[in-house]
N, C-alpha and C positions, 0 to 999 in steps of 0.2 A: 763325281768331279771331271770338269772338261780338263784333257789332258793339255798341256803347256805347246803354244806352237812352237814348231822346231824355227831356228834362226834361216832371214832371209839369207839362201846360198847364193845367189846371183844378182850383187847388189845393181851391178851393170843392167841387168835384166830390168830388174826393179826402177830404176833410176827414167832409165829409156822409155818407159811402157808409162811413166807418170809426170814426164816432164817433155818440152819439146827445146830443140836445137835452134837458138832466138840470137842476134847481134845484140852486144851491151850497147845500149843506148845512147852514155855519153863516150865509150869506147868501141863504137860498131866494127873496130878492127878484129875483136874478139867476139868469140859465140860461146858460150854456152848452155848446158840443158837445164832451163826454170819452167817451174810450177806456172800455169794461169793462176790458181787461188791456192793462197796457205793453209785455210784447215780443211779442206778436204785430203790434201794428203799427207797432212800431220796425221788424223784418223787412221787412214788406211794405213800408213806405218805402223801404230799402235796395231793393227789390227792384224797384218803383216806377222807382228813380233811377237803377239799374246801379251804385252806390256802397254798398262798406261801410266798416263803422266810422263811422256819422254816430252824432252824440249821441242819447240818448234823446228821444222826442216829447213832449219837457217841457209844450208846448202842450195836449196833451192830455188833462189832468189838470186838476181844484185843488186847488195843495199845501197845504200847512197855513200855510205863512207869509203866501202868498196869500188864502188864507181869513180869517185873521185881521185882515192888513191889511182887509181890504175889511170888515168886520166893523166894526171901528174907526172907520174914514174915516163910514160909514153912519150911525153910533152917536153919532158926534161932526161934522159936517159944519163945524162951523165951521173944522176943520182946512183944507180945501181951496176953499170956497164964495169964487166970486169972484176963484179965484187958477190960474197956471197948472201945470199937475203934472206930471211923467213918472213915468211906471211904468216902470221898470229891470229890464231881463229877465225883460217880463212875460209868454212865456209865453202863456197863452191870453188875458191882457188883462185879468184878472177885476178886478185891483185896478185900473185905470182907470177900467174902466165902473164902478166903485162912486163914482168919486172925480168921475164926471159925473153921477152920480144924486144926488150930493150937493151939486153945486153949481158945481162947477170951470168956471172959465171955457173952458180948453182942457188936453185933456189928449194927452201925446204917449206913446205907449206903446212902449218902444226894447227890438229884441230882432234877434240876428244870425242867429236863424233864419228862414226864408223863410215856411216854412209855420205858426209862430209868427206875425208878422203878416198874414197871410191869415186865419188862425184868430179874432185879434183884433179884424179889422174885420168877419167874419162875426159876430161874437158881441154887437159893439156894436149891430148892427143889429138881435139880436133883441130887445134890450132899450132899443129906440130910442134911440140916441145914438150920437154919430158923434165918432171920434176921428182921430189922426193916426199913422201908424208909423213907425217910423223902422230901417234894418236895418243903420246902420252900427255899429262898434263902438266906446260910446262910450266905452269903459274905457282904448283906447287915445289919448284926446283927453280930458283931465280938464278942461279948460278949455273946450271946446267946449258952445255952447248956454246957456239960461238958463232959470231956471225958481224958482218960489216956492216948490213942494216938491218935493223926490224922496219916492218910493215904492218899497222894493226887498224884496220876499219870498223869503226861501229862495234868498239867491246866495252864500250862505259857507258851501258843501258842500263845496270842493276850495281847496288851498293857495293855489296862485297866483291863481285865477280871486279870491280873495276879500280877497285885499292887494291887486289894483289896483282892486276894487271901493270896498274903503276908501276906498284914494285918491281914486277920483273923486268918492266919498259927501262925503268930507273938506274936497277942492277947493272942494264947491259951498255947503259950509258956512260955512266959511268966507268967503263972499260972500253969507252971507244967507238961503240957503235953508233951511227948516225938511226936516229928511232922517226918516225915520220907516221903520224894516228891521221885517218881521217874520218871523219865527226862533225852529224849532221844535229848539233844541240843536244845531244842527249844528257841527259842531267847531270850525272855523275862525271861529266869531264873537268879534270883538273886544270881549268883554263889558265891561272894565273901561273904556274909551272910551264907553259905551253906558250912558242910562240906562232903566230898565225903565218901561214906563207903563202897563204891562197884560197881562193873560192872558186864557188861552182855554182849553178843552178845544175841541180841531177833530176833528170827524168824516174819517176818512181813509181810502184805499184801502189795505188790507190786501195785496194785491200788489207796492204802494209800500212801505209805511213798517213794514211786519210786524204792525201794531198797527189797533185801528181807532178807538180817540181818541187824537190827538197832542196832549200838553199845549204850547200854542206860545204866546212870547210878543212883545210889539211892546218894540220900543224907539227911544229915540229918539238921534239921533249929537248929544253934547256937546260943544262945543268947552273946552277946558283955559282959566281965570281969566288 
């Protein structure tokens, strides 16, 4: 029997070796480590960890929803200035980095993928900011934590995750948090419970989206009167 491969000890080195530092197309004032293609990196991660069936390396790309949210926060810093912020399902940490650059007091980036947390820390350092990472599944505990602003990019792509994410976001909105969502038209976005506040044409990777420009909206979660 082939022995189980040990965990990757140096995630920073793995990220640097398999990605390139590039300016984000819609937010060029921010640079993050991104991969050229999704599938080869995905396979390499599984090989290095000795584990099949891992989720895609969401942390290695600037997704459309995150780019739109980052641009919106940078252009409207009053949303986050002087406030505590959560970047939910943060991936690369792009949105959290934008919030810090826009004047947020503190930013927590939350992602259950350890590589995402490592990538967010690495990307933040490249942009001269510091953030806190959280690898806990916050969606399993909707009442956990308190933030003034919650930002969520591209999280409504799968039915079960979408419902859990909405329950989490709704619980925090009910406690007074401002909740903004970046979404390029994913199937499970609850549009009837949101208010569309901005639209962006986002340059994306054809390898991921089968297009070069993705029309993407920023939405605010609005509680019923």
